[in-house]
N, CA, C, O and the ligand as a Tripos MOL2 file, in Angstrom:
@<TRIPOS>MOLECULE
protein
  253   251    64     0     0
PROTEIN
NO_CHARGES

@<TRIPOS>ATOM
      1 N          13.6470  -27.3280 -203.5600 N.3       1 MET1
      2 CA         14.6900  -27.0860 -202.7380 C.3       1 MET1
      3 C          15.0820  -27.9140 -201.7000 C.2       1 MET1
      4 O          14.3260  -27.8640 -200.7300 O.2       1 MET1
      5 N          16.1170  -28.7290 -201.5940 N.am      2 ILE2
      6 CA         16.4910  -29.8270 -200.6600 C.3       2 ILE2
      7 C          17.4020  -28.9420 -199.4440 C.2       2 ILE2
      8 O          18.3040  -28.1640 -199.7540 O.2       2 ILE2
      9 N          17.0900  -29.1490 -198.3860 N.am      3 CYS3
     10 CA         17.8130  -28.7420 -197.1670 C.3       3 CYS3
     11 C          19.2920  -29.1360 -197.2900 C.2       3 CYS3
     12 O          19.5380  -30.3420 -197.3180 O.2       3 CYS3
     13 N          20.2590  -28.2970 -197.3630 N.am      4 PRO4
     14 CA         21.4620  -28.9610 -197.1550 C.3       4 PRO4
     15 C          22.0290  -29.3640 -195.6840 C.2       4 PRO4
     16 O          23.1370  -29.8800 -195.5350 O.2       4 PRO4
     17 N          21.3130  -29.1270 -194.8240 N.am      5 TYR5
     18 CA         21.4750  -29.7440 -193.4300 C.3       5 TYR5
     19 C          20.9510  -31.0790 -193.1790 C.2       5 TYR5
     20 O          21.6240  -32.0070 -192.7290 O.2       5 TYR5
     21 N          19.6320  -31.1370 -193.5120 N.am      6 CYS6
     22 CA         18.8310  -32.3590 -193.0210 C.3       6 CYS6
     23 C          18.4170  -33.0940 -194.2640 C.2       6 CYS6
     24 O          17.9090  -34.2020 -194.0860 O.2       6 CYS6
     25 N          18.5730  -32.5910 -195.6750 N.am      7 GLN7
     26 CA         18.1230  -33.3160 -196.7970 C.3       7 GLN7
     27 C          16.7120  -33.3270 -196.9690 C.2       7 GLN7
     28 O          16.2440  -34.0380 -197.8580 O.2       7 GLN7
     29 N          15.9480  -32.6270 -196.2320 N.am      8 GLN8
     30 CA         14.3930  -32.6870 -196.4520 C.3       8 GLN8
     31 C          13.8930  -31.7590 -197.3040 C.2       8 GLN8
     32 O          14.7870  -31.0010 -197.6800 O.2       8 GLN8
     33 N          12.6280  -31.4640 -197.8500 N.am      9 GLY9
     34 CA         12.3160  -30.6460 -198.7400 C.3       9 GLY9
     35 C          12.0700  -29.2000 -197.9280 C.2       9 GLY9
     36 O          11.7150  -29.1560 -196.7500 O.2       9 GLY9
     37 N          12.2840  -28.2040 -198.6360 N.am     10 MET10
     38 CA         11.8480  -26.8090 -197.9480 C.3      10 MET10
     39 C          10.7910  -26.2090 -198.6920 C.2      10 MET10
     40 O          10.4390  -26.3840 -199.8590 O.2      10 MET10
     41 N          10.3360  -25.4430 -197.7620 N.am     11 GLN11
     42 CA          8.9400  -24.5390 -198.2760 C.3      11 GLN11
     43 C           9.5730  -23.3510 -199.1810 C.2      11 GLN11
     44 O          10.5560  -22.7370 -198.7670 O.2      11 GLN11
     45 N           9.0400  -23.0800 -200.2940 N.am     12 LYS12
     46 CA          9.4370  -21.6920 -200.8750 C.3      12 LYS12
     47 C           8.3840  -20.4990 -200.5270 C.2      12 LYS12
     48 O           7.2180  -20.6180 -200.9030 O.2      12 LYS12
     49 N           8.7840  -19.4150 -199.8470 N.am     13 GLU13
     50 CA          8.1230  -18.5820 -199.5930 C.3      13 GLU13
     51 C           8.9250  -17.4500 -199.7280 C.2      13 GLU13
     52 O          10.0530  -17.4370 -200.2210 O.2      13 GLU13
     53 N           8.1410  -16.2390 -199.1490 N.am     14 GLU14
     54 CA          8.9670  -14.8020 -199.3930 C.3      14 GLU14
     55 C           9.4650  -14.3960 -198.0060 C.2      14 GLU14
     56 O           8.9050  -14.6920 -196.9500 O.2      14 GLU14
     57 N          10.5940  -13.6780 -198.1390 N.am     15 LEU15
     58 CA         10.9760  -12.8090 -196.8760 C.3      15 LEU15
     59 C          10.6690  -11.4120 -197.2340 C.2      15 LEU15
     60 O          11.0720  -10.8930 -198.2750 O.2      15 LEU15
     61 N           9.7760  -10.6750 -196.1410 N.am     16 THR16
     62 CA          9.4460   -9.3760 -196.4040 C.3      16 THR16
     63 C           9.6030   -8.3910 -195.4640 C.2      16 THR16
     64 O           9.5710   -8.6470 -194.2610 O.2      16 THR16
     65 N           9.7960   -7.1120 -195.9710 N.am     17 GLY17
     66 CA          9.9950   -5.9890 -195.2620 C.3      17 GLY17
     67 C           8.8180   -4.7920 -195.5840 C.2      17 GLY17
     68 O           8.0120   -4.8620 -196.5120 O.2      17 GLY17
     69 N           8.9140   -3.6660 -194.5830 N.am     18 ASP18
     70 CA          7.8890   -2.8390 -194.9020 C.3      18 ASP18
     71 C           8.2490   -1.8900 -196.1620 C.2      18 ASP18
     72 O           7.4430   -1.0070 -196.4540 O.2      18 ASP18
     73 N           9.2620   -2.0210 -196.8070 N.am     19 GLY19
     74 CA          9.5190   -1.3570 -197.9370 C.3      19 GLY19
     75 C          10.4450    0.0510 -197.6550 C.2      19 GLY19
     76 O          10.9250    0.7310 -198.5620 O.2      19 GLY19
     77 N          10.5630    0.2850 -196.4590 N.am     20 ARG20
     78 CA         11.2320    1.5220 -196.2400 C.3      20 ARG20
     79 C          12.6140    1.5870 -196.5010 C.2      20 ARG20
     80 O          13.2330    2.4470 -197.1280 O.2      20 ARG20
     81 N          13.0810    0.4170 -195.8560 N.am     21 ARG21
     82 CA         14.6710    0.2370 -196.0160 C.3      21 ARG21
     83 C          14.9860   -0.9610 -196.8050 C.2      21 ARG21
     84 O          16.1860   -1.2050 -196.9250 O.2      21 ARG21
     85 N          14.1650   -1.7430 -197.3570 N.am     22 GLY22
     86 CA         14.5530   -3.0360 -198.0330 C.3      22 GLY22
     87 C          15.1920   -3.9270 -197.0570 C.2      22 GLY22
     88 O          15.1520   -3.5280 -195.8930 O.2      22 GLY22
     89 N          15.8840   -5.2680 -197.3260 N.am     23 ILE23
     90 CA         16.0530   -6.2080 -196.3700 C.3      23 ILE23
     91 C          17.5410   -6.4290 -196.5890 C.2      23 ILE23
     92 O          17.9120   -6.7700 -197.7120 O.2      23 ILE23
     93 N          18.5580   -6.2370 -195.4600 N.am     24 THR24
     94 CA         19.8530   -6.2380 -195.8600 C.3      24 THR24
     95 C          20.5920   -7.0560 -194.7530 C.2      24 THR24
     96 O          20.2310   -6.9250 -193.5830 O.2      24 THR24
     97 N          21.4640   -7.7730 -195.0370 N.am     25 TRP25
     98 CA         22.2940   -8.6790 -193.9500 C.3      25 TRP25
     99 C          23.5640   -7.7410 -193.6040 C.2      25 TRP25
    100 O          24.3210   -7.2490 -194.4410 O.2      25 TRP25
    101 N          23.6330   -7.6160 -192.4190 N.am     26 TRP26
    102 CA         24.7050   -6.6050 -191.7440 C.3      26 TRP26
    103 C          25.8640   -7.5790 -191.0310 C.2      26 TRP26
    104 O          25.6470   -8.3890 -190.1300 O.2      26 TRP26
    105 N          26.9540   -7.3390 -191.5670 N.am     27 PRO27
    106 CA         28.1510   -8.0660 -190.7240 C.3      27 PRO27
    107 C          28.1320   -7.2110 -189.3370 C.2      27 PRO27
    108 O          28.0100   -6.0070 -189.1120 O.2      27 PRO27
    109 N          28.3340   -8.5410 -188.3670 N.am     28 LEU28
    110 CA         28.4770   -7.9820 -186.9200 C.3      28 LEU28
    111 C          29.9460   -7.2590 -186.9230 C.2      28 LEU28
    112 O          30.0160   -6.0610 -186.6500 O.2      28 LEU28
    113 N          30.8880   -7.8690 -187.1770 N.am     29 ASP29
    114 CA         32.3280   -7.3860 -187.2760 C.3      29 ASP29
    115 C          32.6830   -6.9930 -188.7140 C.2      29 ASP29
    116 O          32.2990   -7.6650 -189.6710 O.2      29 ASP29
    117 N          33.4880   -5.7950 -188.8520 N.am     30 GLY30
    118 CA         33.9880   -5.6710 -190.2050 C.3      30 GLY30
    119 C          32.9260   -4.1730 -190.4400 C.2      30 GLY30
    120 O          32.0320   -3.6720 -189.7570 O.2      30 GLY30
    121 N          33.5820   -3.8030 -191.7930 N.am     31 PRO31
    122 CA         32.9390   -2.3520 -192.2870 C.3      31 PRO31
    123 C          31.5130   -2.7420 -192.8220 C.2      31 PRO31
    124 O          31.1070   -3.8070 -193.2870 O.2      31 PRO31
    125 N          30.8850   -1.5450 -192.6090 N.am     32 SER32
    126 CA         29.3800   -1.7900 -192.6790 C.3      32 SER32
    127 C          29.2320   -1.9310 -194.5040 C.2      32 SER32
    128 O          28.1330   -2.3410 -194.8770 O.2      32 SER32
    129 N          30.0480   -1.6820 -195.3770 N.am     33 TRP33
    130 CA         30.1470   -1.5460 -196.7700 C.3      33 TRP33
    131 C          30.1170   -3.2160 -197.1740 C.2      33 TRP33
    132 O          29.7550   -3.6000 -198.2870 O.2      33 TRP33
    133 N          30.5130   -4.0410 -196.1970 N.am     34 ASN34
    134 CA         30.4370   -5.4360 -196.4480 C.3      34 ASN34
    135 C          29.1120   -5.7830 -196.5230 C.2      34 ASN34
    136 O          28.9610   -6.9470 -196.8940 O.2      34 ASN34
    137 N          28.0360   -5.1440 -196.2860 N.am     35 ARG35
    138 CA         26.6090   -5.5300 -196.1010 C.3      35 ARG35
    139 C          26.1090   -6.1830 -197.4830 C.2      35 ARG35
    140 O          26.6110   -5.8550 -198.5580 O.2      35 ARG35
    141 N          25.0560   -7.1570 -197.3670 N.am     36 VAL36
    142 CA         24.4800   -7.6740 -198.3880 C.3      36 VAL36
    143 C          23.1670   -7.2970 -198.6880 C.2      36 VAL36
    144 O          22.3380   -7.6900 -197.8680 O.2      36 VAL36
    145 N          22.7060   -6.5850 -199.7180 N.am     37 ILE37
    146 CA         21.4070   -6.0930 -199.7380 C.3      37 ILE37
    147 C          20.5360   -7.3920 -200.3630 C.2      37 ILE37
    148 O          20.8060   -7.8180 -201.4860 O.2      37 ILE37
    149 N          19.5680   -7.9300 -199.6210 N.am     38 VAL38
    150 CA         18.8690   -8.9240 -199.8830 C.3      38 VAL38
    151 C          17.7240   -8.6980 -200.7630 C.2      38 VAL38
    152 O          17.3530   -9.5670 -201.5520 O.2      38 VAL38
    153 N          17.1240   -7.5060 -200.6510 N.am     39 ALA39
    154 CA         15.9370   -7.0490 -201.3090 C.3      39 ALA39
    155 C          16.1410   -5.4800 -201.3360 C.2      39 ALA39
    156 O          16.4130   -4.9390 -200.2640 O.2      39 ALA39
    157 N          16.0350   -4.7350 -202.4400 N.am     40 LYS40
    158 CA         15.8480   -3.3910 -202.4760 C.3      40 LYS40
    159 C          14.7270   -2.5990 -201.5830 C.2      40 LYS40
    160 O          13.8060   -3.3170 -201.1940 O.2      40 LYS40
    161 N          14.6900   -1.5990 -201.3080 N.am     41 ASN41
    162 CA         13.3090   -0.9040 -200.6250 C.3      41 ASN41
    163 C          12.5620   -0.7310 -201.7920 C.2      41 ASN41
    164 O          13.0570   -0.6060 -202.9120 O.2      41 ASN41
    165 N          11.1810   -0.7220 -201.4890 N.am     42 ALA42
    166 CA         10.4850   -0.5500 -202.4980 C.3      42 ALA42
    167 C           9.2400    0.2220 -202.0590 C.2      42 ALA42
    168 O           9.1480    0.2560 -200.8320 O.2      42 ALA42
    169 N           8.1720    0.9040 -202.7630 N.am     43 LEU43
    170 CA          7.2950    1.6540 -202.3970 C.3      43 LEU43
    171 C           6.6530    1.1740 -201.2860 C.2      43 LEU43
    172 O           6.5340    1.8920 -200.2930 O.2      43 LEU43
    173 N           6.1460   -0.1430 -201.3250 N.am     44 SER44
    174 CA          5.2140   -0.5010 -200.2410 C.3      44 SER44
    175 C           5.7480   -2.0150 -199.4770 C.2      44 SER44
    176 O           5.3770   -2.2730 -198.3320 O.2      44 SER44
    177 N           6.4650   -2.7650 -200.0950 N.am     45 GLN45
    178 CA          7.0040   -3.9950 -199.5420 C.3      45 GLN45
    179 C           8.2530   -4.4970 -200.1590 C.2      45 GLN45
    180 O           8.2880   -4.6880 -201.3750 O.2      45 GLN45
    181 N           9.2230   -4.7120 -199.4490 N.am     46 SER46
    182 CA         10.3850   -5.2710 -199.8940 C.3      46 SER46
    183 C          10.1840   -7.0220 -199.9140 C.2      46 SER46
    184 O           9.8150   -7.6400 -198.9150 O.2      46 SER46
    185 N          10.4920   -7.6550 -201.2030 N.am     47 ARG47
    186 CA         10.3230   -9.0620 -200.9250 C.3      47 ARG47
    187 C          11.5520   -9.7890 -201.5380 C.2      47 ARG47
    188 O          12.1990   -9.3960 -202.5090 O.2      47 ARG47
    189 N          11.7480  -10.8180 -200.8720 N.am     48 ALA48
    190 CA         12.6910  -11.7070 -201.3900 C.3      48 ALA48
    191 C          12.3760  -13.1640 -201.5030 C.2      48 ALA48
    192 O          11.6320  -13.4760 -200.5730 O.2      48 ALA48
    193 N          12.6210  -14.0610 -202.1930 N.am     49 GLU49
    194 CA         12.3020  -15.2470 -202.2900 C.3      49 GLU49
    195 C          13.1190  -16.1000 -201.5270 C.2      49 GLU49
    196 O          14.3170  -16.2020 -201.7910 O.2      49 GLU49
    197 N          12.5720  -16.7470 -200.5710 N.am     50 ALA50
    198 CA         13.5250  -17.6330 -199.5810 C.3      50 ALA50
    199 C          12.5660  -19.1120 -199.3580 C.2      50 ALA50
    200 O          11.3800  -19.3660 -199.5700 O.2      50 ALA50
    201 N          13.6840  -19.8870 -198.8430 N.am     51 PHE51
    202 CA         13.2260  -21.3190 -198.7760 C.3      51 PHE51
    203 C          13.5590  -21.5700 -197.3860 C.2      51 PHE51
    204 O          14.6500  -21.2090 -196.9440 O.2      51 PHE51
    205 N          12.6800  -22.1770 -196.6490 N.am     52 TYR52
    206 CA         12.4920  -22.1970 -195.2570 C.3      52 TYR52
    207 C          12.5950  -23.8690 -194.8300 C.2      52 TYR52
    208 O          11.8390  -24.6580 -195.3970 O.2      52 TYR52
    209 N          13.3480  -24.2420 -194.0360 N.am     53 CYS53
    210 CA         13.4570  -25.6310 -193.3980 C.3      53 CYS53
    211 C          12.6250  -25.6990 -192.0520 C.2      53 CYS53
    212 O          13.2120  -25.2090 -191.0870 O.2      53 CYS53
    213 N          11.5450  -26.1450 -191.8450 N.am     54 GLU54
    214 CA         10.7000  -26.3450 -190.6330 C.3      54 GLU54
    215 C          11.3360  -27.2000 -189.8310 C.2      54 GLU54
    216 O          11.2630  -26.9150 -188.6360 O.2      54 GLU54
    217 N          12.0860  -28.3980 -190.1830 N.am     55 SER55
    218 CA         12.8500  -28.9720 -189.3900 C.3      55 SER55
    219 C          14.1260  -28.5010 -188.5910 C.2      55 SER55
    220 O          14.4300  -28.7240 -187.4190 O.2      55 SER55
    221 N          14.7420  -27.8280 -189.5070 N.am     56 CYS56
    222 CA         16.0390  -27.1370 -188.9100 C.3      56 CYS56
    223 C          15.7470  -25.7340 -188.5710 C.2      56 CYS56
    224 O          16.6670  -25.0820 -188.0770 O.2      56 CYS56
    225 N          14.3410  -25.0430 -188.8050 N.am     57 LYS57
    226 CA         14.3300  -23.4830 -188.5210 C.3      57 LYS57
    227 C          15.2700  -22.6630 -189.2220 C.2      57 LYS57
    228 O          15.6540  -21.6270 -188.6790 O.2      57 LYS57
    229 N          15.7860  -23.0560 -190.6020 N.am     58 LYS58
    230 CA         16.6620  -22.2260 -191.3020 C.3      58 LYS58
    231 C          16.1340  -21.9120 -192.6440 C.2      58 LYS58
    232 O          15.4520  -22.6790 -193.3230 O.2      58 LYS58
    233 N          16.5470  -20.5840 -193.0050 N.am     59 ILE59
    234 CA         16.1010  -19.9820 -194.3320 C.3      59 ILE59
    235 C          17.3220  -19.7480 -195.1690 C.2      59 ILE59
    236 O          18.3590  -19.2700 -194.7080 O.2      59 ILE59
    237 N          17.1410  -20.1330 -196.5200 N.am     60 LEU60
    238 CA         18.1920  -20.0220 -197.3720 C.3      60 LEU60
    239 C          17.6090  -19.1320 -198.5430 C.2      60 LEU60
    240 O          16.6360  -19.5050 -199.2000 O.2      60 LEU60
    241 N          18.3230  -17.8200 -198.7860 N.am     61 ILE61
    242 CA         18.2320  -16.8540 -199.7710 C.3      61 ILE61
    243 C          19.0120  -16.7290 -200.6260 C.2      61 ILE61
    244 O          20.1930  -16.8760 -200.3100 O.2      61 ILE61
    245 N          18.6820  -16.4110 -202.0340 N.am     62 ASP62
    246 CA         19.5880  -15.8320 -203.0520 C.3      62 ASP62
    247 C          19.5680  -14.5510 -202.9770 C.2      62 ASP62
    248 O          18.4970  -13.9510 -202.8800 O.2      62 ASP62
    249 N          20.8960  -13.8420 -203.0160 N.am     63 VAL63
    250 CA         21.1820  -12.4950 -203.0080 C.3      63 VAL63
    251 C          21.7120  -12.1330 -204.3810 C.2      63 VAL63
    252 O          22.0420  -10.9740 -204.6290 O.2      63 VAL63
    253 ZN         16.7920  -28.8220 -192.6800 Zn       64 ZN64
@<TRIPOS>BOND
     1     1     2 1
     2     2     3 1
     3     3     4 2
     4     3     5 am
     5     5     6 1
     6     6     7 1
     7     7     8 2
     8     7     9 am
     9     9    10 1
    10    10    11 1
    11    11    12 2
    12    11    13 am
    13    13    14 1
    14    14    15 1
    15    15    16 2
    16    15    17 am
    17    17    18 1
    18    18    19 1
    19    19    20 2
    20    19    21 am
    21    21    22 1
    22    22    23 1
    23    23    24 2
    24    23    25 am
    25    25    26 1
    26    26    27 1
    27    27    28 2
    28    27    29 am
    29    29    30 1
    30    30    31 1
    31    31    32 2
    32    31    33 am
    33    33    34 1
    34    34    35 1
    35    35    36 2
    36    35    37 am
    37    37    38 1
    38    38    39 1
    39    39    40 2
    40    39    41 am
    41    41    42 1
    42    42    43 1
    43    43    44 2
    44    43    45 am
    45    45    46 1
    46    46    47 1
    47    47    48 2
    48    47    49 am
    49    49    50 1
    50    50    51 1
    51    51    52 2
    52    51    53 am
    53    53    54 1
    54    54    55 1
    55    55    56 2
    56    55    57 am
    57    57    58 1
    58    58    59 1
    59    59    60 2
    60    59    61 am
    61    61    62 1
    62    62    63 1
    63    63    64 2
    64    63    65 am
    65    65    66 1
    66    66    67 1
    67    67    68 2
    68    67    69 am
    69    69    70 1
    70    70    71 1
    71    71    72 2
    72    71    73 am
    73    73    74 1
    74    74    75 1
    75    75    76 2
    76    75    77 am
    77    77    78 1
    78    78    79 1
    79    79    80 2
    80    79    81 am
    81    81    82 1
    82    82    83 1
    83    83    84 2
    84    83    85 am
    85    85    86 1
    86    86    87 1
    87    87    88 2
    88    87    89 am
    89    89    90 1
    90    90    91 1
    91    91    92 2
    92    91    93 am
    93    93    94 1
    94    94    95 1
    95    95    96 2
    96    95    97 am
    97    97    98 1
    98    98    99 1
    99    99   100 2
   100    99   101 am
   101   101   102 1
   102   102   103 1
   103   103   104 2
   104   103   105 am
   105   105   106 1
   106   106   107 1
   107   107   108 2
   108   107   109 am
   109   109   110 1
   110   110   111 1
   111   111   112 2
   112   111   113 am
   113   113   114 1
   114   114   115 1
   115   115   116 2
   116   115   117 am
   117   117   118 1
   118   118   119 1
   119   119   120 2
   120   119   121 am
   121   121   122 1
   122   122   123 1
   123   123   124 2
   124   123   125 am
   125   125   126 1
   126   126   127 1
   127   127   128 2
   128   127   129 am
   129   129   130 1
   130   130   131 1
   131   131   132 2
   132   131   133 am
   133   133   134 1
   134   134   135 1
   135   135   136 2
   136   135   137 am
   137   137   138 1
   138   138   139 1
   139   139   140 2
   140   139   141 am
   141   141   142 1
   142   142   143 1
   143   143   144 2
   144   143   145 am
   145   145   146 1
   146   146   147 1
   147   147   148 2
   148   147   149 am
   149   149   150 1
   150   150   151 1
   151   151   152 2
   152   151   153 am
   153   153   154 1
   154   154   155 1
   155   155   156 2
   156   155   157 am
   157   157   158 1
   158   158   159 1
   159   159   160 2
   160   159   161 am
   161   161   162 1
   162   162   163 1
   163   163   164 2
   164   163   165 am
   165   165   166 1
   166   166   167 1
   167   167   168 2
   168   167   169 am
   169   169   170 1
   170   170   171 1
   171   171   172 2
   172   171   173 am
   173   173   174 1
   174   174   175 1
   175   175   176 2
   176   175   177 am
   177   177   178 1
   178   178   179 1
   179   179   180 2
   180   179   181 am
   181   181   182 1
   182   182   183 1
   183   183   184 2
   184   183   185 am
   185   185   186 1
   186   186   187 1
   187   187   188 2
   188   187   189 am
   189   189   190 1
   190   190   191 1
   191   191   192 2
   192   191   193 am
   193   193   194 1
   194   194   195 1
   195   195   196 2
   196   195   197 am
   197   197   198 1
   198   198   199 1
   199   199   200 2
   200   199   201 am
   201   201   202 1
   202   202   203 1
   203   203   204 2
   204   203   205 am
   205   205   206 1
   206   206   207 1
   207   207   208 2
   208   207   209 am
   209   209   210 1
   210   210   211 1
   211   211   212 2
   212   211   213 am
   213   213   214 1
   214   214   215 1
   215   215   216 2
   216   215   217 am
   217   217   218 1
   218   218   219 1
   219   219   220 2
   220   219   221 am
   221   221   222 1
   222   222   223 1
   223   223   224 2
   224   223   225 am
   225   225   226 1
   226   226   227 1
   227   227   228 2
   228   227   229 am
   229   229   230 1
   230   230   231 1
   231   231   232 2
   232   231   233 am
   233   233   234 1
   234   234   235 1
   235   235   236 2
   236   235   237 am
   237   237   238 1
   238   238   239 1
   239   239   240 2
   240   239   241 am
   241   241   242 1
   242   242   243 1
   243   243   244 2
   244   243   245 am
   245   245   246 1
   246   246   247 1
   247   247   248 2
   248   247   249 am
   249   249   250 1
   250   250   251 1
   251   251   252 2
@<TRIPOS>SUBSTRUCTURE
     1 MET1         2 RESIDUE 1 A MET
     2 ILE2         6 RESIDUE 1 A ILE
     3 CYS3        10 RESIDUE 1 A CYS
     4 PRO4        14 RESIDUE 1 A PRO
     5 TYR5        18 RESIDUE 1 A TYR
     6 CYS6        22 RESIDUE 1 A CYS
     7 GLN7        26 RESIDUE 1 A GLN
     8 GLN8        30 RESIDUE 1 A GLN
     9 GLY9        34 RESIDUE 1 A GLY
    10 MET10       38 RESIDUE 1 A MET
    11 GLN11       42 RESIDUE 1 A GLN
    12 LYS12       46 RESIDUE 1 A LYS
    13 GLU13       50 RESIDUE 1 A GLU
    14 GLU14       54 RESIDUE 1 A GLU
    15 LEU15       58 RESIDUE 1 A LEU
    16 THR16       62 RESIDUE 1 A THR
    17 GLY17       66 RESIDUE 1 A GLY
    18 ASP18       70 RESIDUE 1 A ASP
    19 GLY19       74 RESIDUE 1 A GLY
    20 ARG20       78 RESIDUE 1 A ARG
    21 ARG21       82 RESIDUE 1 A ARG
    22 GLY22       86 RESIDUE 1 A GLY
    23 ILE23       90 RESIDUE 1 A ILE
    24 THR24       94 RESIDUE 1 A THR
    25 TRP25       98 RESIDUE 1 A TRP
    26 TRP26      102 RESIDUE 1 A TRP
    27 PRO27      106 RESIDUE 1 A PRO
    28 LEU28      110 RESIDUE 1 A LEU
    29 ASP29      114 RESIDUE 1 A ASP
    30 GLY30      118 RESIDUE 1 A GLY
    31 PRO31      122 RESIDUE 1 A PRO
    32 SER32      126 RESIDUE 1 A SER
    33 TRP33      130 RESIDUE 1 A TRP
    34 ASN34      134 RESIDUE 1 A ASN
    35 ARG35      138 RESIDUE 1 A ARG
    36 VAL36      142 RESIDUE 1 A VAL
    37 ILE37      146 RESIDUE 1 A ILE
    38 VAL38      150 RESIDUE 1 A VAL
    39 ALA39      154 RESIDUE 1 A ALA
    40 LYS40      158 RESIDUE 1 A LYS
    41 ASN41      162 RESIDUE 1 A ASN
    42 ALA42      166 RESIDUE 1 A ALA
    43 LEU43      170 RESIDUE 1 A LEU
    44 SER44      174 RESIDUE 1 A SER
    45 GLN45      178 RESIDUE 1 A GLN
    46 SER46      182 RESIDUE 1 A SER
    47 ARG47      186 RESIDUE 1 A ARG
    48 ALA48      190 RESIDUE 1 A ALA
    49 GLU49      194 RESIDUE 1 A GLU
    50 ALA50      198 RESIDUE 1 A ALA
    51 PHE51      202 RESIDUE 1 A PHE
    52 TYR52      206 RESIDUE 1 A TYR
    53 CYS53      210 RESIDUE 1 A CYS
    54 GLU54      214 RESIDUE 1 A GLU
    55 SER55      218 RESIDUE 1 A SER
    56 CYS56      222 RESIDUE 1 A CYS
    57 LYS57      226 RESIDUE 1 A LYS
    58 LYS58      230 RESIDUE 1 A LYS
    59 ILE59      234 RESIDUE 1 A ILE
    60 LEU60      238 RESIDUE 1 A LEU
    61 ILE61      242 RESIDUE 1 A ILE
    62 ASP62      246 RESIDUE 1 A ASP
    63 VAL63      250 RESIDUE 1 A VAL
    64 ZN64       253 GROUP 0 **** ****
């Protein structure tokens, strides 16, 4: 994956949660049903594949 901001290579890793609530993006403004579930809750750990740019300190995630 190439970073869309700086055009350098990104590291493929995982975004993880403790599994109790999954991983969710919540809008600061607007209704809570506009949330995006990145990874559903699981028994032990929620996981979502993510790409990290060390130069820009940004993470890209498929939802
Ligand atoms: Zn970058």
